[in-house]
N, C-alpha and C positions, 0 to 999 in steps of 0.2 A: 306565407311562412307557415311551416308545419310545427305544431306543438306536440309535446308528449312523445310517445313511442311509435306513433303511426307515421314514420318517414321511411323512405325506401331508397335502396342503392340501385340507381338506374344505369350505372356504368357497365354492369355485367362483368366486372372483374372479380378477383378472388378476395376482395376486401370483406372482412367480417365485421359485424356490428355487435357491440357489447355495452353493458352498463353495469355498475356495481351498486347494489341496494341492500338495505336492511329490510327483510320481509317481516311484516307484522305477525305476531302469534295468531293462530287460528281464531282464538276467542275474540280478538279485536277485529280481525278480518270479517268475522260474522256480523259485528256491530256496524261496521262501515259499509259492508257490501250492498245493502239495499239503497243507501244514499248514492254510492258510486254508480250502481246500475241505473239509477234514475237520472243522474246529473253528469256523468263522466263517460264520454264516448270511448275511452280507452279501458273501460271496466273489464271487458272480456279479453283484453290484450295482455294484461299483467295484473297480478294480485296486488292488494294494498301493501305499500312499501314506503320507505324513506329513501330517496335517491341520494347516493353519496357521490358517485361519478356518473354524470349524465351520459346519455347514449353517445358513443364515439365509434369511429371506424378504425380498423387496424389490419395491416397485412402481416403482422407478427404472428408466429405460431402460438396456438393456445397454451402450450407448455411454457413459453417465454412470458406471456402475459400472466399466467398462473404463478410462476416463480416470482415475478415482480410484486404481485399482490401478497403472496405468502411472506416475502421479506418484510413487508409492512405489518401484516397481521401477527407475525411471530413476536413482534416487539410490543404489542398492545395487550392491555388487560381488559377484561370485560368491564362494561360501565352501564349505567342506567340512563335512560332518557325519559323525559316527561312530555307527554302529549297534552297540550293545554288548550288555549283559545283557538277560535276560528279566525282566519285571516284571509286576505286576498292580495293579488298582485295587480289589481286593476289600477289604472287603465292600461299599463304597459303590456301585461299578459293576462288573458282571460281565465284565471285560475282562482278557485276558492280552496282553502286548505285547512287541515288540522295541524296546528303549529307545534313544533318541537321547541321546548324551552331551551334557551342558550345553554350549551354544554361543551366543556373543553374536550371531552373524549371524542365527540363526533366531529368537532372542528379539527382536531389533530388527525383523525382518520381521513377527512376530506383533503386536507393539505398534503398529507403523506402519500395518499394514493395518486393524486394528480402529479406530484413530483416523481414518484416511483414509476409511473406509467409514461412519463415525459409528455404530459398533456398540459396545455395552457389552462389556467384557472378561468372558468367561464364567468364567475361572479366574484367581485371583490368582497361583497357581503353575502356569504353563504347563508341561506335561510332554509335549514332543513325542515321538511314538512311532509305530510301525507296528503296527496291530492284527493279532494272530495268531489269537486265539480270543475269542469272546464268548458270553454266556449259558450258560457252563459252571456247573454247580451248585457251590456253595461247597465241598462235600466232594470234588469232583473237581479242584479248582484245582491242588493239588500234583502229582497224577498227570499232568495235561495239561502242566504246566510241565516236568516231567521228560521227557515225550515230545518236547517241542519243542526243548529246549536243545541236543541233539546236532546238530540240523539247521541252526542259525542261528549262523554264525561271526561274529566281529567283522568289520565291513566299514566302509570309508570311501567316501563318495560325494561327488562335486562337485555343488553346487546352483548352477545358472546361471540359474534361472528358476522360475516357478510356473505352475500351471494353474487357471483358473476352470472349475469343473465344475458341471453342472446335470443334473437327471434328464430322461430321454426319456419319451415316453408309456408305454413298457414298464416304467419304473421304474429302468432302468440309468443310472448317473451317468457322463457322458462329458465330456471336455474340450471347452469351447466357445471358449476363448481361451487362448493361451500368452503369458506375459509374461517376456521375458528381462531379466536384470539388465544394467546397463551393463557394458561391458568395462573392466577395470582397466588 
């Protein structure tokens, strides 16, 4: 089973891959970058982010996908999220993360986008987070978490929009569209 953004379309058809994310501000990306570089094999594939819509495939034109996303974001006001404790998804998924405190704004965005894009919700309990480490063996989880904790302070960021990302030919995921929320 492939985790993260390193999965490939081997069918050779015209299906495109996308995800919807909240990119972290550069100041926080710089804080987390050394940790991700050391512990996350997807470090160079995509910048630090909170995934809102997990990677999906679609044969829909980009304009249709964009319009569906815009319909959702035009109804939302900016909101704040708090990055707090370090958590993990072990033993089910080998991921250590910087947790996002429960937030109605991001929950509404998650459900609205999945509905608007006609995608099945992948998780009943959405756990927004920023991945710090992945594919760490089960016996190293505690050691890696202890190494990460001192470097990730509690932070609060303003979320005023989201990015639609897609992989380039080289496999790096880049923003292809940014959708700002309506101004309150």
